[in-house]
C-alpha positions in Angstrom: 44.5 159.3 -3.9 42.1 156.5 -4.5 38.8 156.0 -2.7 39.2 154.9 1.0 40.1 151.2 1.1 41.5 151.1 -2.4 44.8 152.1 -4.1 48.4 151.0 -3.5 49.2 148.7 -0.7 52.9 148.2 0.3 54.0 144.6 0.8 55.6 143.8 4.1 59.3 143.0 4.6 60.8 145.2 2.0 64.5 146.2 1.9 65.4 149.9 2.5 65.5 152.1 -0.6 68.8 152.3 -2.5 70.0 153.6 -5.8 69.9 150.2 -7.4 66.4 149.0 -6.5 65.1 148.6 -10.1 68.4 148.4 -12.0 67.4 145.0 -13.4 64.4 146.5 -15.2 64.2 148.3 -18.6 64.5 152.1 -18.3 60.7 152.7 -18.8 59.6 150.0 -16.3 62.3 151.2 -13.8 61.1 154.8 -14.0 57.5 153.7 -13.4 58.4 151.4 -10.6 60.5 154.1 -8.9 57.5 156.5 -9.2 55.0 154.0 -7.7 57.5 153.1 -4.9 57.5 156.7 -3.6 53.7 157.0 -3.6 52.0 156.6 -0.2 49.7 153.8 0.6 46.2 154.5 -0.8 47.5 156.3 -3.9 45.6 155.6 -7.1 48.0 153.6 -9.4 45.5 152.8 -12.1 46.5 153.2 -15.8 44.2 156.2 -16.3 45.6 158.0 -13.3 49.2 157.3 -14.0 48.8 158.5 -17.6 47.8 161.9 -16.3 51.1 162.3 -14.4 53.7 160.2 -16.3 54.8 160.9 -19.9 53.4 157.6 -21.1 50.2 156.5 -22.7 47.7 154.1 -21.3 48.8 151.2 -23.5 52.5 151.7 -22.6 51.6 151.9 -18.9 49.5 148.8 -19.0 52.3 146.9 -20.6 54.8 148.3 -18.1 52.6 147.2 -15.1 52.3 143.7 -16.6 56.1 143.5 -16.8 56.4 144.7 -13.2 54.0 142.0 -12.2 56.1 139.4 -14.1 59.2 140.7 -12.4 57.6 140.2 -9.0 57.1 143.8 -7.9 53.4 144.1 -8.4 50.3 141.9 -7.8 46.7 142.9 -8.4 43.8 141.0 -6.9 40.8 141.0 -4.7 40.4 140.8 -0.9 37.3 139.7 1.0 36.5 142.1 3.8 33.9 142.0 6.6 32.5 145.3 7.8 31.6 146.1 11.4 27.9 145.7 10.5 28.5 142.1 9.4 28.2 142.7 5.7 30.9 141.3 3.4 32.3 142.4 0.0 35.1 141.9 -2.4 37.4 144.9 -3.0 40.2 145.4 -5.5 43.8 145.4 -4.1 47.1 146.4 -5.8 50.1 145.3 -3.7 53.6 146.7 -4.6 56.9 145.5 -3.4 60.2 147.4 -3.9 61.9 144.0 -3.4 61.2 141.5 -6.2 59.2 138.5 -4.9 58.8 135.1 -6.5 55.4 133.3 -7.1 55.8 131.3 -3.9 56.2 134.4 -1.8 53.1 136.1 -3.3 51.1 132.8 -2.9 52.0 132.7 0.8 51.1 136.4 1.3 47.8 135.9 -0.5 46.9 133.1 1.8 47.5 135.4 4.8 50.7 133.9 5.9 53.9 135.8 6.9 56.3 135.2 4.0 59.3 136.2 6.0 59.8 135.5 9.7 60.1 138.7 11.5 63.4 138.6 13.4 63.5 140.1 16.9 65.1 143.5 16.8 68.1 143.5 19.1 67.4 147.1 20.0 64.2 146.0 21.7 66.1 143.8 24.2 68.4 146.6 25.3 65.9 148.5 27.4 65.4 145.5 29.7 69.2 145.0 30.2 69.7 148.7 30.5 66.9 149.0 33.0 68.6 146.4 35.2 72.0 147.9 34.9 70.7 151.4 35.8 68.8 150.1 38.8 71.9 148.3 40.2 74.2 151.2 39.5 71.7 153.6 41.3 71.8 151.6 44.6 75.1 153.3 45.6 73.5 156.7 45.4 70.9 156.0 48.0 72.8 153.3 49.9 76.6 153.9 49.7 77.4 150.5 51.2 75.9 148.9 48.0 78.1 150.7 45.5 78.9 148.4 42.6 81.5 148.6 39.9 80.7 148.4 36.1 81.7 144.7 36.1 79.5 143.9 39.1 76.4 145.6 37.4 77.0 143.7 34.2 77.3 140.4 36.1 74.2 140.9 38.3 71.9 142.4 35.6 70.8 139.0 34.3 69.5 138.1 37.8 67.0 140.9 37.6 65.3 139.7 34.4 63.2 137.1 36.3 62.0 139.9 38.6 60.9 142.0 35.7 59.2 139.0 34.0 57.2 138.3 37.2 55.9 141.9 37.4 58.2 143.4 40.0 58.6 147.2 39.9 61.8 149.2 40.5 60.5 150.3 43.9 59.8 146.7 45.0 63.3 145.5 43.9 65.0 148.5 45.6 63.2 147.8 48.9 64.1 144.1 48.7 67.7 144.8 48.1 68.2 147.7 50.6 66.1 146.7 53.6 67.7 145.1 56.7 71.3 145.3 55.6 74.1 144.0 57.8 76.7 146.4 59.2 79.2 146.6 57.7 78.6 145.2 54.2 81.9 143.5 53.3 80.9 142.4 49.7 78.1 144.3 48.1 78.1 142.1 45.0 77.9 138.8 46.9 75.1 140.2 49.2 73.0 141.4 46.2 73.5 138.1 44.4 72.2 136.2 47.4 69.2 138.5 47.8 68.3 138.5 44.1 68.2 134.7 44.2 66.6 134.1 47.6 64.0 136.9 47.5 62.8 136.2 44.0 59.0 136.7 44.0 56.8 133.7 43.0 55.6 133.2 39.5 52.1 134.6 38.8 49.3 132.1 38.5 48.3 131.3 34.9 45.1 133.0 33.8 42.2 130.6 33.4 40.3 132.9 31.2 40.0 131.9 27.6 42.3 133.9 25.4 41.3 135.8 22.3 40.4 133.7 19.2 43.1 133.6 16.6 42.8 136.1 13.8 41.8 134.5 10.6 43.9 135.4 7.6 42.2 137.6 4.9 40.6 135.9 2.0 42.4 137.1 -1.2 42.5 136.2 -4.8 44.9 137.3 -7.5 43.9 138.5 -11.0 45.4 137.4 -14.3 47.6 140.2 -15.7 46.0 139.8 -19.2 42.3 138.9 -18.9 41.8 140.0 -15.3 40.2 136.7 -14.3 40.6 136.0 -10.6 42.0 132.7 -9.5 44.2 130.9 -6.9 47.8 132.0 -6.7 49.1 128.5 -7.6 47.2 128.7 -10.9 48.7 132.1 -11.8 52.5 131.5 -12.2 54.1 134.8 -13.3 50.7 136.5 -12.9 48.9 134.9 -15.9 46.4 132.2 -16.1 46.6 129.0 -18.1 44.3 130.2 -20.9 46.4 133.3 -21.5 49.6 131.1 -21.5 48.1 129.0 -24.3 47.0 126.1 -22.2 43.6 124.5 -22.9 41.7 122.4 -20.4 40.4 119.0 -21.6 36.6 119.0 -21.7 34.5 115.8 -21.4 31.5 115.4 -23.5 28.7 113.0 -22.7 27.7 110.4 -25.3 24.5 111.4 -27.2 21.3 109.4 -26.6 20.1 107.0 -29.2 16.8 107.5 -31.0 15.2 104.5 -29.4 15.9 105.9 -25.9 14.4 109.3 -26.9 11.2 107.6 -28.2 10.9 105.4 -25.1 11.3 108.4 -22.8 8.7 110.3 -24.8 6.2 107.5 -24.5 6.7 107.3 -20.7 6.0 111.1 -20.4 2.8 110.8 -22.6 1.5 107.9 -20.6 2.1 109.7 -17.3 0.2 112.8 -18.6 -2.8 110.7 -19.7 -3.4 109.2 -16.2 -6.3 110.7 -14.2 -5.9 111.4 -10.5 -7.5 108.7 -8.3 -10.7 109.6 -6.5 -10.5 109.5 -2.8 -12.6 106.9 -1.0 -14.1 107.8 2.4 -12.6 106.0 5.4 
């Protein structure tokens, strides 16, 4: 394991493991990627540490990690953190993704955005519907005149959702539905439908207090896979900077000064140095 705060970081939104995760990679890179994928967060995945465990040298591992970066499984960079004491520092990060990502995904992730929209899990919505269904079905146990069928519970369950959203408890709903019943109850489903609609509690007043401030995204920078120079994600397509890809920036040179300008400037400086400070005159 690396020092606290360093080491491997798993990227969000990865697909579940399968037997064909790294089939598109060469055998050596696929083996190294599968090994890193099974390491926990915080594990040291530096070249020196991997060379002590895997049957490859440091040069071969460095080349393999660069190819994993080009394939979209690995990104190495820096992240700006603020401690509780208020001090700030840059730390090295190594993000690994079992699912290959393109440069746009990594750029969005580096800026602190959510590259993939998190879909609502349908399993999370079931407890609300199940809670309403169970509450309605349980009425017949305490109040036999309000016994409902499976179809009646399924039809009336959506009417309980506004009650839950407005903070009503199961005891409050049970009391509202079972208190003051007529004798006899000819249609339990119709009676409960009327009470669920007419006795719906009012909406809570909106809070006037100021909510929490939005969390700022972390400040991150990626490193070039070849020269380790940090830069913006847009300037590192494929994980390498423009200099390592063979690009050269155009440099602008100023025109040299003429000899006459140099002599004139020197004369001005000598004249300024020969002047004596003026004597102060009393007021």
